[in-house]
N, C-alpha and C positions, 0 to 999 in steps of 0.2 A: 422617321417622324416619331416623336414621343407618343406613348399611348394616351388614350382619353383619360382625363382627370389627373394628368401629370402636371406638376408645378415647376416652374423655373425659379430656383432659389440660389442665392450666392453660395459658392462652393465652400466658404468657410463657416457657414451657419449649420447648426445642428438640425437635421431634418427628422420630423416625427410623424407618426400616423395616429390619429385619434378616432377610435370607434368607427373606422371605415370611412370617415369623412374626407381624409386627406391622404393622397398617395404621392410620394415624392420620388423622383427618379434622379439619382446622383449622376447618371450617365448623360443626362441632357441638361447642361447648365448654361443658362443664357448669359450670366454675368460672371466675370472674374473680379475678385476683390483685391484692391491694393490699399493697405492701411497706411495712412499718413501720420497718425498720432495714436497713442494708446486708446483702447476701447472706451475707457471711462470719460473721455472728452467728447465722445459722440460726434466726431467730425470725420467724414469718410470721403474717399474718392473711388469711383467705380468706372471701369472701362468695359465697353461692350465686347462680347465674345461672339457675336453673330453679325453677318452681313446680309442685306436683302434689299430689294427694291420696294419703294412705297407703293401701296395699292389703294384702291378706292375705299377700303374699310379703315384706313388709317386716318381717321378724323378726330378732332378734339372731342372728348366726351362731354356730354351736356351737364353732368353733375360735377360737383367739386371734387378735389383730391380726396377729402375725408368727409364721410357722412357724419361722424362724431368721434369723440374720445371719451373713454371712461376708465374707471378703476374697478378692479374686482378683488375683494378680500375673502380670505378663507376663514370662516367662523366655525369654531369647533362644534357649536350646537346647531347652526343653520346651514352649514356647508358653504358653497360658493355664493357670495352675495355681490351683485353689481351695484356700484355706487358712483356718485359724481359724474353722471352722464351729461355730456354737453354736445349738442343742445338737448334738452328734455324732449322725449317723444320722437327722437330721430329714428328709432327702431321699435318694432312691435314688442309686446310682452313675451311672446314666444321666442323672438330673436334674443331678447335680453337673457332669457333662461339658457338658451343654447350658447350664447357668448360666454356667460359665466361658467358653464360646464366645460368649455374648451380652453379656458384661459390659464390653466395650470399644467405643468409637465407631469409626468407619471409620479405616483406617490413615493416611489423608491429613490427618486433622484437625489434626495438629501443623503441617503445612506450609500449610494453607489459611488459618490465622489469623495474627495478628501474632506476631512472634518473642519472646513473653514466656517467661521462665524456667519459669513454672508456669501451667498451664491447667486449670481445673476445669470439668466438665460434668456434667449430670444428665439421665437419661432412664429410660424404663420399657419393659420387654419382658414378654412372656408366652410360656409353653411349655406343651404338654400334659403332664399328670401321667403319669409312667412308674413303675411299670406303670399301665395305663389305669384311671382311676376315673370313675364316672358320677355326675353331680351330681343335685340334687333335680328338675331339669327334664328329666332323661333325656339330657342332653348331656355330652360329655367334660369333666371338670374341668381347670382350668388352674392353673399356678403362675405368679404374677406376681413379677417381679424389679424392684426400685426401686434404681437405681444412682447412686452418686456416684463419678466417675472423676477422678483427678488424673494429669496427664501433666507430667513435669518434664524439661526439657532440661538436659543436663550433658555437655559435650564430652569429659569424662574417662571417661564410661561407653561401653560397646559400643553401637553404633548411635546414640550421642549423646543418650540419655535413658532414662527409665524410666516405666512405667505401673502404676498400682494402682487397684483399684476396691473399694468397700465396697457390699455388696448386702443389702437387706432382702427376705426371701422371705415371700410371703403368698399366700393364696387369695382375698384381697379386692382388687377393682379400685378402691381408694380412693386415687388418686394424690395428692390434695390434702393428705393427712395422711402417707402413707407415703413419698412422695418427699422431703419435708422431713426425715422421720426418717432416710432414707439420707444426707442431707447432714449431719445432726447426727452420724451414725455416722462419716462420713468425716473430719470435723474432729476428732472425739474420737480416732480411730485415728491420725491423723497428728501429733497433739499429745501423746497419752498412750500410744500403743502398742496392740498387739493385745488386751490385757486390757480395754481400754475397750469392745470389742465385746460381751464377755460381760456386763459391768456394764450396758450399755445394753439388751441382750436381757432381762435379769432385770427391769429397770425397766419395760420394755414389758409384761411378763407381769403387772404389777400394775395396768395400765390398766383402767378399767371397760370392760365390753363395749360395742361400738358400738351406738348407738341410731339407726336410720335417720331422717333428717329433723332430728336434733338438732345443736346447736352444742356442740362439745367442746373443752376446753383440756387438753392432755396434756403432762406433763413428759418431756423427752428430754435427759438430761444436765443442762447448765446452761441449756437453752433451754425455751421453751414453744411447742408447736405447737397452733395454734388453727384449727379448721375445722369445716365443717358436713358431717355424714355424709350421703351421697346416699341417696335412697330406692332400695332394691334393684330395685324394679319399673321404674325408669328406666334401669338399666344394660343394656348390650348382653348378649345371652346368651353363655355360660351364667350362670345365677344363682349368686351366692356361696353358700357353705354355709348352710343354713337350720336353725334350731333347731326341731325338730318340736313343741316345746311352745308 
């Protein structure tokens, strides 16, 4: 069994650790990724890498797929600044600060890779809900952030570039669906502007409730995200929100 606080991420994604908040184990991968088209089209197909029997804990969560969607900009004077949060007030002020802090990769990532004008990256983090909330299994509830980050080099700007991230916020640790959703949000934001985030959030609210163990195809802007929802009993603690019915 994976150790506590281990996350199941698609094997093709870059796994990172942020200030002790996230611990990723590459030896326990729940999903294998099969790319159907190039990454910038944001259309993906995922196949499950695990088999199990459904248990009583595998119920539809009572909350929506996404609590909210936001953008985070890096301001040279103010630091990370959370903007365009939809819906307003969906997370606390403390959570806004924590989300902004975790929404960028390490500061050397622009120098460690080839000198391309634009570099995109995707990753996943989680933070404890603030104020503290207790889940169905008696453990503290977490807020998951699924991030699409774009770093652009431009010698005419201060510090020679700019950074912006689009973040999907959810209580569900379903990275094979929500990480591609953040990528769709990022491409929509950079091509259509901030209003695209609100439209995408409203579209996600019309998605059918997740059914653990089922394969789902879900619209996200002009893309289709296809993936298998994991059985909640296979996920590391704490359990996602459970529908008591």
